[in-house]
C-alpha positions in Angstrom: 4.3 -7.9 -3.0 4.5 -11.7 -3.1 7.8 -13.0 -4.7 7.4 -16.7 -3.9 4.8 -19.3 -4.3 5.2 -20.4 -0.7 7.7 -20.9 2.2 9.2 -23.8 0.3 11.1 -21.4 -1.9 13.0 -20.0 1.1 13.6 -23.5 2.3 14.8 -24.5 -1.1 17.4 -21.8 -0.9 18.7 -23.5 2.3 18.7 -26.9 0.7 20.5 -25.6 -2.3 23.4 -24.4 -0.2 23.8 -26.9 2.6 26.4 -28.7 0.6 28.8 -25.7 1.1 29.2 -25.1 4.8 31.4 -22.0 4.2 28.3 -20.3 2.8 26.7 -20.1 6.2 27.9 -16.7 7.3 29.1 -15.4 3.9 27.1 -12.2 4.4 28.5 -11.5 7.9 29.0 -7.8 8.3 26.6 -6.9 5.5 23.7 -4.5 6.1 20.8 -5.3 3.7 17.9 -3.0 3.2 14.6 -4.8 2.4 12.1 -2.5 0.7 9.2 -4.9 0.5 6.2 -5.0 2.8 4.7 -8.4 2.1 6.9 -11.5 3.0 9.6 -9.2 4.4 10.1 -11.4 7.5 10.6 -14.4 5.3 13.2 -12.7 3.2 14.9 -11.2 6.3 15.1 -14.6 8.0 16.8 -16.1 5.0 19.4 -13.3 4.8 20.0 -13.3 8.5 20.8 -17.0 8.4 23.7 -16.1 6.1 25.0 -13.6 8.6 23.5 -10.4 7.2 22.0 -7.6 9.3 18.6 -6.7 7.8 17.0 -3.2 7.9 13.4 -3.0 6.9 11.8 0.1 5.3 8.8 -0.7 3.0 8.5 1.7 0.1 4.8 0.9 -0.3 1.9 -0.9 1.4 -0.3 -3.4 -0.3 -3.9 -2.6 0.4 -6.2 -5.6 -0.3 -9.7 -5.2 -1.7 -11.2 -8.2 0.0 -14.3 -6.4 1.1 -14.6 -4.0 -1.9 -18.1 -4.1 -3.2 -16.9 -3.6 -6.8 -14.7 -6.7 -6.6 -17.5 -8.8 -5.2 -20.0 -7.5 -7.8 -17.5 -8.1 -10.6 -16.9 -11.6 -9.4 -20.6 -12.3 -9.4 -20.9 -10.8 -12.9 -18.1 -13.1 -14.1 -19.9 -16.2 -12.6 -23.2 -15.2 -14.1 -21.8 -14.3 -17.5 -18.6 -16.3 -17.9 -15.8 -14.7 -19.9 -14.1 -16.2 -22.9 -10.6 -15.2 -21.6 -9.3 -14.4 -18.1 -6.0 -12.5 -17.8 -4.2 -13.1 -14.5 -1.6 -10.4 -14.1 -0.1 -11.3 -10.7 0.1 -14.4 -8.5 -0.6 -12.5 -5.3 -3.5 -10.8 -6.9 -5.1 -14.0 -8.1 -4.7 -15.6 -4.7 -6.2 -12.5 -3.1 -9.1 -12.7 -5.5 -9.9 -16.3 -4.7 -9.6 -15.5 -1.0 -12.0 -12.5 -1.3 -14.4 -14.7 -3.2 -14.2 -17.4 -0.5 -14.9 -14.8 2.2 -18.2 -14.1 0.4 -19.0 -17.8 -0.3 -18.2 -17.5 -4.0 -14.9 -19.3 -4.3 -16.2 -22.7 -5.6 -18.4 -21.0 -8.1 -15.5 -18.8 -9.2 -13.1 -21.7 -9.7 -15.7 -23.7 -11.5 -16.3 -20.8 -13.9 -12.6 -20.2 -14.5 -12.0 -23.9 -15.3 -14.1 -23.4 -18.4 -12.3 -20.2 -19.5 -9.1 -19.7 -21.4 -6.7 -18.5 -18.7 -3.7 -16.3 -19.7 -1.0 -15.7 -17.1 1.4 -12.8 -17.0 4.5 -14.7 -16.1 5.6 -17.8 -14.0 4.3 -16.4 -10.6 0.8 -15.9 -12.0 0.9 -19.4 -13.5 2.0 -20.8 -10.1 -0.9 -19.2 -8.4 -3.3 -20.6 -11.0 -1.9 -24.1 -10.6 -2.1 -23.8 -6.8 -5.9 -23.2 -7.2 -6.2 -26.4 -9.2 -6.5 -24.7 -12.5 -4.3 -24.6 -15.6 -3.0 -21.6 -17.5 -3.6 -22.0 -21.2 -0.8 -19.6 -22.1 1.9 -17.8 -20.2 3.7 -14.5 -21.1 7.2 -15.6 -20.2 8.4 -12.0 -20.6 6.1 -11.1 -17.7 4.8 -8.1 -19.6 1.3 -7.0 -20.3 2.5 -5.9 -23.7 3.2 -9.5 -24.7 -0.3 -10.5 -23.6 -1.8 -7.6 -25.7 0.2 -8.5 -28.8 -0.8 -12.2 -28.7 -4.5 -11.8 -28.0 -4.9 -8.9 -30.5 -3.1 -10.9 -33.2 -5.7 -13.7 -32.6 -8.6 -11.2 -32.6 -10.7 -10.2 -29.6 -13.7 -8.6 -31.3 -16.8 -9.9 -29.6 -15.0 -11.7 -26.8 -15.7 -11.2 -23.1 -12.3 -10.7 -21.4 -11.8 -10.5 -17.6 -8.6 -8.7 -16.5 -7.4 -9.2 -12.9 -5.6 -5.9 -12.2 -2.3 -5.8 -10.2 -1.5 -3.0 -7.7 -0.2 -0.6 -10.3 -3.2 -1.0 -12.7 -3.9 -3.0 -15.8 -1.1 -1.5 -17.9 -3.7 -0.4 -20.5 -5.0 -3.9 -21.3 -8.6 -2.8 -20.6 -8.4 0.1 -23.0 -6.6 -1.9 -25.7 -9.0 -4.8 -25.6 -12.1 -2.5 -25.4 -11.0 -0.5 -28.4 -10.5 -3.8 -30.4 -14.1 -4.8 -29.8 -13.9 -6.9 -26.6 -16.3 -6.7 -23.7 -13.9 -6.1 -20.8 -14.5 -6.9 -17.1 -12.0 -5.2 -14.8 -11.3 -6.8 -11.4 -9.2 -4.7 -9.0 -8.0 -7.0 -6.3 -5.4 -4.9 -4.5 -3.7 -1.6 -4.9 -0.5 0.0 -3.7 -0.7 2.5 -0.8 1.7 4.9 0.9 4.7 3.6 2.9 3.7 2.4 6.4 6.5 4.5 7.9 7.5 7.4 5.8 10.2 8.4 8.3 11.8 5.0 8.1 11.7 5.2 4.3 13.5 8.6 4.3 16.0 7.3 6.8 16.8 4.2 4.6 17.4 6.5 1.6 19.8 8.6 3.6 21.6 5.5 5.0 22.0 4.2 1.4 23.5 7.5 0.3 25.8 7.8 3.4 27.4 4.3 3.0 25.5 2.5 5.7 23.9 -0.1 3.4 25.6 -2.8 1.5 22.7 -4.1 -0.5 19.1 -3.0 -1.3 16.5 -5.7 -2.2 13.5 -5.0 -4.4 10.6 -7.4 -5.0 8.2 -5.3 -7.2 8.4 -2.6 -9.8 6.1 -0.3 -7.9 8.2 -0.7 -4.8 11.4 0.0 -6.8 9.9 3.1 -8.3 8.6 4.3 -4.9 12.0 3.9 -3.3 13.8 5.7 -6.1 11.3 8.5 -5.9 12.1 8.9 -2.3 15.8 8.9 -3.2 15.1 11.7 -5.7 12.8 13.6 -3.3 15.7 13.6 -0.7 18.1 14.9 -3.4 20.6 12.0 -3.0 20.2 10.2 -6.3 23.7 11.1 -7.5 25.2 9.6 -4.3 23.0 6.5 -4.4 23.6 5.9 -8.0 27.3 6.4 -7.5 27.4 3.8 -4.7 25.5 1.3 -6.9 27.9 2.1 -9.8 31.1 1.6 -7.9 30.0 -1.6 -6.3 30.0 -0.5 -2.7 26.3 -1.1 -2.7 24.3 -3.7 -4.6 20.8 -3.5 -6.0 19.1 -7.0 -6.1 15.8 -7.3 -8.0 13.6 -10.3 -8.1 13.2 -10.1 -11.9 13.4 -7.8 -15.0 10.1 -6.1 -14.4 11.1 -5.1 -10.8 14.5 -4.0 -12.1 13.1 -1.7 -14.8 12.7 1.5 -12.7 16.3 1.0 -11.5 17.8 0.4 -14.9 15.9 3.3 -16.4 18.1 5.4 -14.0 21.3 3.7 -15.0 21.5 1.4 -12.0 22.6 -2.2 -12.8 20.9 -5.0 -10.8 21.6 -8.5 -9.7 18.7 -10.8 -10.8 18.0 -14.5 -10.3 17.2 -16.7 -13.2 13.8 -17.5 -11.6 11.6 -14.8 -10.0 11.4 -16.4 -6.6 12.3 -15.4 -3.1 14.7 -18.3 -2.6 16.4 -17.7 -6.0 16.8 -14.0 -5.1 18.5 -14.9 -1.8 20.8 -17.4 -3.5 21.8 -14.8 -6.1 22.7 -12.2 -3.4 24.5 -14.8 -1.4 26.4 -15.9 -4.5 27.4 -12.3 -5.1 29.0 -12.0 -1.7 30.5 -15.5 -1.9 32.4 -14.2 -5.0 33.2 -10.9 -3.1 35.0 -13.0 -0.5 37.2 -14.6 -3.1 38.3 -11.0 -4.0 39.0 -10.1 -0.3 42.5 -9.4 1.0 44.4 -12.5 2.2 46.3 -11.4 5.4 48.5 -13.2 7.9 45.5 -13.2 10.2 43.1 -14.6 7.6 40.9 -13.3 4.8 39.9 -9.7 5.3 36.7 -8.3 3.8 35.6 -4.6 4.3 31.8 -3.9 4.4 30.1 -0.6 4.5 29.8 -0.6 8.3 31.9 -3.5 9.4 35.0 -5.6 8.6 35.1 -9.4 8.6 38.4 -11.1 9.4 38.6 -14.9 8.9 34.8 -15.1 9.1 34.6 -13.0 12.3 33.0 -9.5 12.4 35.5 -7.2 14.1 34.4 -5.0 17.0 35.5 -1.7 15.4 34.3 1.8 15.9 33.5 3.9 12.8 36.9 5.5 13.0 38.6 2.2 13.5 36.8 0.9 10.4 37.9 3.9 8.4 41.5 3.4 9.4 41.3 -0.3 8.4 39.7 0.6 5.1 42.6 2.9 4.3 45.0 0.1 5.0 43.0 -2.3 3.0 42.8 -0.1 0.0 46.6 0.1 0.0 46.7 -3.7 -0.2 50.0 -4.1 1.7 51.6 -0.9 0.6 52.7 1.6 3.2 50.1 4.1 4.4 51.6 7.3 5.7 50.8 8.4 9.2 49.1 11.6 7.9 46.7 9.5 5.8 45.8 7.5 8.9 45.1 10.7 10.7 43.0 12.0 7.8 40.7 9.0 8.2 40.0 9.9 11.8 37.4 12.5 12.9 38.6 16.0 13.6 41.8 17.6 12.3 44.4 16.3 14.7 48.0 15.9 13.4 49.2 14.3 16.6 51.3 11.2 15.8 50.1 9.6 19.0 46.5 9.7 17.8 47.5 7.6 14.8 49.4 5.1 17.0 46.3 4.8 19.3 44.0 4.2 16.3 46.3 1.5 14.9 46.6 -0.2 18.3 42.8 -0.3 18.5 42.6 -2.0 15.1 45.2 -4.6 16.2 43.2 -5.2 19.4 40.0 -5.6 17.5 41.6 -8.1 15.1 43.0 -10.1 18.0 46.3 -10.4 16.1 48.8 -7.6 16.4 50.7 -9.0 13.4 47.9 -7.8 11.1 49.2 -4.3 11.0 52.9 -3.7 10.7 54.6 -0.4 11.7 57.1 0.8 9.1 59.6 2.9 10.9 59.6 6.6 9.9 57.1 5.8 7.1 53.8 4.6 8.4 51.8 1.4 8.6 50.8 -1.5 6.3 48.7 -4.6 6.3 50.7 -7.8 6.6 49.5 -9.9 3.7 49.7 -13.7 3.5 52.6 -15.0 1.5 51.4 -15.4 -2.1 
């Protein structure tokens, strides 16, 4: 599930933001769910440096085929009878193919053979992997779709050509069949496949957490991963809740590119996407979203207040609030300086108490957590309100 051509992409994200010191902890208080298996630690580190709390629940496992006899035999066949065209569908798959060939002493022969073929890449990531191997892609499907590859090659004619297709984890998207029916001799190379989640219980728990308001953002790095996570959502019967949270903006779906976003958008879920399908760009896009969210936060006498799903940030500091304290502060924040009745404060607390003293204790705890008692004003005989900065 590779979404970057190397660690330099995550480094580039840092370099691109060091000019704005305020960006450092812009995601403080955010809980981000990472659904990827591969390079999850890289992504998590980049988000944690911005202050986020990262939860990891891979929706799928990438199972390599490095020792698969069929892959080795196919590679030998390609070297013995070179193809006219090689279709590279994924960057990670191409790298894994070269690594598998190297493990069997075939890498040099493979690269020499590919150098004399027409190489077609399905998108920028595939092209990057080809270039990293010292080769050049002759044509790139910028839409990152197999359909575009099929349209172009079929329009040129493939009858009589030998075409090698490097499969990605979800299959070849029908390219083998289409080219075969058009008269081509097709060689299929399955480099890796998608397996079940490594921890099904963690996946189910992540779905419940997203539905229950414990997650601020969910990050997706592959279309199969997006589909698998959404199927888990549907299996747990919480799609309406999850879709509702994505829809009202209380939770964000961030996808590395349009292909990854497609399963989400087919279910009516809008996504944040970077202009370039890279890990660093994905991080920058998510950070940019929360940077903008802070400009929409409430300006109080104690500083800028931002409410997250499981925490509140005041003047850049995550407040030590209990869940009930956060619920009370959220009620006050929603009112945006208007008076909140004591009964509404009590309604935000667990249980069914109507004791005025319980409301006073809850407000006192919010003030203590804020470290500034002036943040919440008591309005005699009416209730409480946030003290907003003079505008």
